[in-house]
C-alpha positions in Angstrom: 0.0 0.0 0.0 1.3 3.4 -1.0 1.3 5.6 2.1 0.3 8.6 0.0 -3.1 6.8 -0.6 -4.0 7.4 3.1 -3.6 11.2 2.5 -5.7 10.9 -0.7 -8.4 9.0 1.3 -8.5 11.7 4.0 -8.7 14.5 1.4 -11.6 12.7 -0.3 -13.3 12.5 3.1 -12.8 16.2 3.7 -14.1 16.9 0.2 -17.2 14.7 0.8 -17.9 16.5 4.1 -17.5 19.9 2.5 -19.8 19.0 -0.4 -22.4 17.6 2.0 -22.4 20.7 4.2 -22.3 23.0 1.2 -25.2 21.3 -0.4 -27.3 21.4 2.8 -26.7 25.1 2.9 -28.1 25.3 -0.7 -31.1 23.2 0.4 -31.8 25.5 3.4 -31.5 28.6 1.2 -33.8 27.1 -1.4 -36.5 26.4 1.3 -36.4 30.0 2.4 -36.5 31.2 -1.2 -39.5 29.1 -2.0 -41.4 30.4 1.0 -40.9 33.9 -0.3 -41.6 33.0 -3.9 -43.8 29.9 -3.9 -44.4 30.3 -7.7 -40.9 29.2 -8.3 -42.1 25.6 -8.5 -44.2 26.5 -11.6 -40.8 27.0 -13.3 -40.1 23.2 -13.4 -40.6 23.1 -17.2 -37.8 25.7 -17.5 -35.7 23.7 -15.1 -36.2 20.6 -17.3 -34.9 22.5 -20.3 -31.9 23.7 -18.2 -31.3 20.2 -17.1 -31.2 19.0 -20.7 -28.7 21.7 -21.6 -26.5 20.9 -18.6 -26.5 17.2 -19.6 -25.4 18.1 -23.1 -22.5 20.0 -21.5 -21.6 16.9 -19.5 -22.3 14.3 -22.1 -19.7 11.8 -20.8 -20.1 12.6 -17.1 -22.3 10.2 -15.1 -25.7 11.7 -14.2 -26.9 8.9 -11.9 -25.3 6.6 -9.3 -25.9 3.7 -11.7 -23.8 5.4 -14.3 -20.7 4.9 -12.1 -20.5 1.3 -13.2 -19.4 2.6 -16.6 -16.1 3.9 -15.2 -13.7 2.3 -17.7 -10.4 3.8 -18.8 -11.9 4.3 -22.3 -14.8 6.3 -21.1 -12.8 8.2 -18.6 -10.9 9.7 -21.4 -13.9 11.7 -22.5 -14.8 13.0 -19.0 -14.2 16.7 -18.8 -12.9 16.9 -15.2 -13.6 20.6 -15.0 -17.3 20.0 -15.6 -17.9 17.8 -12.6 -19.3 20.8 -10.7 -22.2 20.9 -13.2 -24.0 18.1 -11.4 -23.8 20.1 -8.1 -25.2 23.1 -10.0 -28.0 21.0 -11.6 -29.0 19.5 -8.3 -29.0 22.9 -6.6 -31.4 24.2 -9.2 -33.6 21.1 -8.7 -34.0 22.0 -5.0 -34.4 25.7 -5.7 -37.3 24.9 -8.0 -38.8 22.4 -5.5 -38.4 19.2 -7.5 -39.0 16.1 -5.4 -35.5 14.7 -5.5 -32.9 13.7 -2.8 -29.3 14.7 -2.1 -27.3 11.5 -2.0 -26.8 11.3 -5.7 -25.2 14.7 -6.0 -22.7 14.0 -3.2 -21.8 10.5 -4.5 -21.3 11.8 -8.0 -19.6 15.0 -7.1 -17.2 13.4 -4.7 -16.3 11.0 -7.5 -15.9 14.1 -9.7 -13.3 15.3 -7.2 -11.2 12.2 -7.9 -11.6 12.9 -11.6 -10.7 16.6 -11.0 -7.3 15.6 -9.6 -6.7 13.1 -12.4 -6.8 10.1 -10.1 -7.4 6.7 -11.5 -11.2 6.2 -11.5 -10.8 2.5 -11.8 -9.2 2.6 -8.3 -10.4 5.8 -6.7 -13.9 6.1 -8.3 -15.5 3.4 -6.1 -13.7 4.7 -3.0 -14.8 8.3 -3.6 -18.4 7.3 -4.3 -18.6 5.2 -1.1 -17.1 7.9 1.0 -19.7 10.4 -0.4 -22.5 8.0 0.4 -21.2 7.5 4.0 -20.9 11.3 4.5 -24.4 12.1 3.4 -26.0 9.2 5.4 -24.0 10.0 8.5 -22.7 6.5 9.1 -19.0 5.9 8.9 -19.4 2.1 8.7 -21.8 2.1 5.8 -19.2 3.4 3.3 -17.4 0.0 3.2 -20.6 -1.9 3.0 -21.8 0.3 0.1 -18.4 -0.3 -1.6 -18.7 -4.1 -1.2 -22.3 -4.3 -2.5 -21.7 -1.9 -5.4 -18.3 -2.9 -6.7 -15.6 -5.6 -6.8 -12.6 -4.1 -5.2 -9.2 -4.7 -3.6 -8.8 -4.9 0.2 -6.8 -1.6 0.1 -9.8 0.2 -1.4 -12.0 -0.9 1.5 -9.3 0.4 3.9 -9.2 3.9 2.2 -13.0 4.0 2.1 -13.2 3.4 5.9 -10.6 6.1 6.7 -12.1 8.6 4.3 -15.7 8.0 5.6 -14.5 8.4 9.2 -12.9 11.7 8.5 -16.0 12.9 6.6 -18.3 12.0 9.6 -16.0 13.6 12.1 -15.9 16.9 10.2 -19.6 16.9 9.7 -20.1 16.2 13.4 -17.9 19.2 14.3 -20.0 21.3 11.9 -23.2 20.0 13.6 -24.5 18.7 10.3 -28.2 17.7 10.9 -28.7 13.9 10.8 -31.8 12.7 9.0 -32.9 10.3 11.8 -32.1 9.9 15.5 -31.2 6.9 17.6 -34.2 5.3 19.3 -35.0 2.7 21.9 -37.5 0.0 21.0 -39.7 -1.5 23.7 -39.7 -5.3 24.1 -42.5 -7.1 22.3 -45.2 -8.8 24.3 -45.2 -11.6 21.8 -42.3 -12.9 19.6 -44.7 -14.4 17.1 -46.6 -11.1 16.8 -43.5 -9.2 16.0 -42.3 -11.8 13.6 -45.6 -11.6 11.7 -45.5 -7.8 11.6 -42.0 -7.7 10.3 -42.7 -10.3 7.6 -45.9 -8.7 6.4 -44.5 -5.2 6.4 -41.4 -6.4 4.5 -43.5 -8.1 1.9 -45.7 -5.1 1.3 -42.7 -2.7 1.0 -41.0 -5.2 -1.2 -43.9 -5.2 -3.7 -44.2 -1.4 -3.5 -40.4 -1.2 -4.3 -41.0 -3.6 -7.2 -43.8 -1.4 -8.6 -41.7 1.7 -8.2 -38.8 0.2 -10.2 -41.1 -1.1 -12.9 -42.7 2.4 -13.2 -39.3 4.1 -13.0 -37.7 2.2 -15.9 -40.9 2.5 -18.0 -41.2 6.2 -17.5 -37.5 6.9 -18.0 -37.6 5.1 -21.3 -40.9 6.7 -22.3 -39.6 10.3 -21.7 -36.4 9.5 -23.4 -38.0 8.1 -26.5 -40.9 10.5 -26.9 -40.9 14.1 -28.1 -39.4 16.5 -25.5 -42.8 18.2 -25.4 -44.1 15.2 -23.4 -41.5 15.7 -20.7 -42.0 19.5 -20.6 -45.7 19.0 -20.2 -45.2 16.5 -17.4 -42.8 18.9 -15.7 -45.5 21.5 -15.8 -48.0 19.1 -14.3 -45.7 18.2 -11.5 -44.9 21.9 -10.8 -48.7 22.7 -10.8 -49.3 19.9 -8.3 -46.5 21.0 -6.0 -47.7 24.6 -6.2 -51.0 23.5 -4.5 -51.0 24.9 -0.9 -51.8 21.5 0.6 -49.0 19.8 -1.3 -46.2 22.4 -0.9 -44.8 20.4 2.0 -43.7 17.8 -0.5 -41.3 20.1 -2.4 -37.6 19.2 -2.3 -36.5 17.0 0.6 -39.6 17.4 2.9 -37.3 17.2 5.9 -40.1 18.5 8.2 -42.2 15.5 7.4 -39.3 13.1 7.9 -38.8 14.5 11.4 -42.5 14.4 12.3 -43.2 10.9 10.9 -40.0 9.4 12.4 -40.9 10.7 15.9 -43.4 7.9 16.3 -46.5 10.1 16.1 -49.8 8.7 14.8 -50.4 8.8 11.1 -53.7 10.4 9.8 -55.4 9.5 6.5 -54.0 12.9 5.2 -50.5 11.9 6.3 -50.8 8.7 4.3 -52.0 10.5 1.3 -48.9 12.7 1.5 -46.7 9.7 1.7 -48.2 8.2 -1.5 -48.1 11.5 -3.3 -44.4 11.9 -2.3 -43.7 8.5 -3.9 -45.4 9.4 -7.1 -43.9 12.9 -7.3 -40.4 11.5 -6.7 -40.9 8.9 -9.3 -41.9 11.5 -11.9 -39.1 13.9 -11.0 -36.3 11.2 -11.2 -37.9 9.7 -14.3 -37.8 13.1 -16.0 -34.1 13.2 -15.2 -33.8 16.1 -12.8 -30.4 16.2 -11.1 -30.5 14.8 -7.5 -31.0 11.6 -5.8 -33.8 9.5 -4.2 -32.5 8.5 -0.8 -34.2 11.2 1.4 -37.6 11.0 -0.4 -37.6 7.2 -0.2 -36.7 7.4 3.5 -39.7 9.6 4.0 -42.0 7.2 2.2 -40.5 4.2 4.1 -41.0 5.9 7.4 -44.6 6.7 6.6 -45.3 3.1 5.5 -43.6 1.7 8.5 -45.5 3.9 11.0 -48.8 3.2 9.2 -48.2 -0.5 9.3 -47.2 -0.5 13.0 -50.2 1.7 13.8 -52.6 -0.7 12.0 -51.0 -3.8 13.6 -50.6 -2.4 17.1 -46.8 -2.7 17.1 -44.3 0.0 18.3 -44.6 3.1 16.1 -40.8 3.8 16.6 -40.0 0.3 15.4 -42.1 0.7 12.3 -40.6 4.1 11.5 -36.9 2.9 11.9 -37.4 -0.4 10.0 -39.4 1.3 7.2 -37.0 4.2 6.9 -34.5 2.4 4.7 -36.8 -0.3 3.4 -38.0 1.3 0.1 -34.4 2.5 -0.6 -33.2 -1.1 0.0 -35.9 -2.5 -2.3 -35.3 -0.2 -5.2 -31.4 -0.3 -5.0 -31.1 -4.0 -3.8 -28.4 -2.8 -1.3 -29.7 -5.0 1.5 -26.6 -4.9 3.8 -26.2 -1.2 3.3 -29.8 -0.7 4.6 -29.1 -3.2 7.5 -26.1 -1.2 8.7 -28.0 2.1 8.3 -30.9 0.7 10.3 -28.7 -0.8 13.1 -27.0 2.6 13.4 -30.3 3.8 14.9 -31.0 0.7 17.1 -29.5 -1.4 19.7 -27.5 -4.2 18.1 -29.6 -6.8 20.0 -32.2 -6.0 17.3 -29.9 -7.4 14.6 -32.0 -10.6 14.0 -35.2 -8.6 13.5 -33.5 -6.1 11.2 -31.8 -8.8 9.2 -35.1 -10.8 8.8 -37.0 -7.7 7.7 -34.6 -6.6 5.1 -34.2 -10.1 3.8 -38.0 -10.2 3.2 -37.9 -6.8 1.5 -34.9 -7.9 -0.6 -36.7 -11.1 -1.7 -40.0 -9.6 -2.7 -38.6 -6.4 -4.4 -37.5 -8.1 -7.6 -34.1 -8.4 -9.2 -33.8 -5.0 -10.9 -31.9 -2.1 -9.2 -31.8 1.6 -9.8 -28.1 1.6 -8.6 -26.7 -1.6 -10.0 -26.3 -3.0 -13.5 -28.8 -5.8 -14.5 -26.2 -8.5 -13.9 -25.4 -8.6 -10.3 -22.6 -9.9 -8.1 -24.4 -11.2 -5.0 -22.8 -12.1 -1.7 -25.3 -14.2 0.1 -23.9 -14.4 3.6 -26.7 -15.8 5.8 -29.1 -14.6 3.0 -32.5 -16.2 3.0 -34.2 -16.1 -0.4 -37.9 -16.1 0.1 -38.4 -15.1 -3.6 -40.9 -17.2 -5.4 -44.0 -15.0 -5.5 -44.3 -13.5 -9.1 -41.1 -13.8 -10.9 -39.0 -15.3 -8.1 -37.4 -18.7 -7.5 -38.0 -20.7 -4.4 -40.5 -19.1 -2.1 -43.1 -21.1 -0.3 -42.9 -24.3 -2.1 -39.3 -23.4 -3.1 -37.7 -22.1 0.1 -33.9 -21.9 -0.1 -31.1 -20.5 2.0 -27.7 -19.1 1.1 -25.9 -20.6 4.1 -22.8 -19.3 5.8 -20.3 -17.8 3.4 -22.0 -19.2 0.3 -21.2 -17.3 -2.8 -23.7 -17.0 -5.7 -22.1 -15.1 -8.6 -23.5 -13.7 -11.8 -20.8 -11.4 -13.0 -21.8 -7.8 -13.9 -20.0 -5.4 -16.2 -17.9 -3.5 -13.7 -14.5 -3.5 -15.4 -13.9 -0.1 -14.0 -14.8 -1.1 -10.5 -12.8 -4.3 -10.3 -10.2 -2.5 -8.2 -7.3 -3.3 -10.5 -4.5 -0.9 -10.5 -3.0 -0.9 -14.0 -0.2 1.5 -13.0 0.8 -0.6 -10.0 1.2 2.6 -8.1 -1.7 2.5 -5.7 -3.9 4.2 -8.2 -2.4 7.6 -7.7 -2.3 8.7 -11.3 -4.7 7.8 -14.1 
């Protein structure tokens, strides 16, 4: 291991922290601006045109987290490293105009852009930078390495640098009092083990199917807007803007952090609250399908929290348990990053809850379908203690075909991640591309 790589990892951690804090400042400014000028959201058709123009300026720069799997040396040649900031600008405009998008995408991609800016090997440093960015924006120093493992095939050294970079990013953000999305909670013991098991299984199955529907709609709409005349997309942007301009729905603009805080506190959900959750899911689906810069993590956390609390309220289970379990469930279902979600969830709970958390996300993972909005179609699965319930529409196994992965069992279907294989062609620790 080249000792200079440690310095690079720490610098990437500092960059991820700076980007996270800076973007949150933009989000706070945009919320104040929209309060003063609520008609800004009606400009979403204009924002769509600006987004198209920005993408033309960054033709070979990745616009989504999924695009990072295309980090090959051949494609890197076309990346204009000075235009990496365009994604930050585009995502900032998305929040200023109130589009229902998240913030993890911009931090992951722009932190990767920092590696490109300094001409580092994206085969080696791209996955590291992306994982550090994800850890920074989620506020969990351990999740960076898990995200790296689930997203890429890498060397051991890349996992080491990811951990150090993520730790630095979290420490800097803590010193800056960066607001965390969710707080640590204590879950009361269940009166009945069987009752909690049933609740977790049913909630996981429901969220799994909702995630499956979301992905199917996402891929269909993305292809539809890309294939049809641009007028269709402009018209849909206008419809979304008009919907978000409605006084009762303005709370769903941008990140909707106030709703995340209220729903995650364990308060009872009203029928109106549940309508807001479903509307948030639809509006986020439309905004990301149209291609607005940003991410999906925070909006999907809001939807997951709402679904979890509603399920717990209906079933008579702890509302806090429902909110924490549900928080990362839709995200886990649409990205297929089960262990990333498990680590994020356990960061808010006592680790004695591991079995329940693991069981819940295994159910979500099994019923959500194979497609992912983050990963390429051909996946590299690591099934460590991974139960595959599958089997209901489109699955294998399930009831009548129950199977288990077993300890350390590896099921491999190679995906095209030549860029993320972790190979260092220069044999210099990836310092220079």
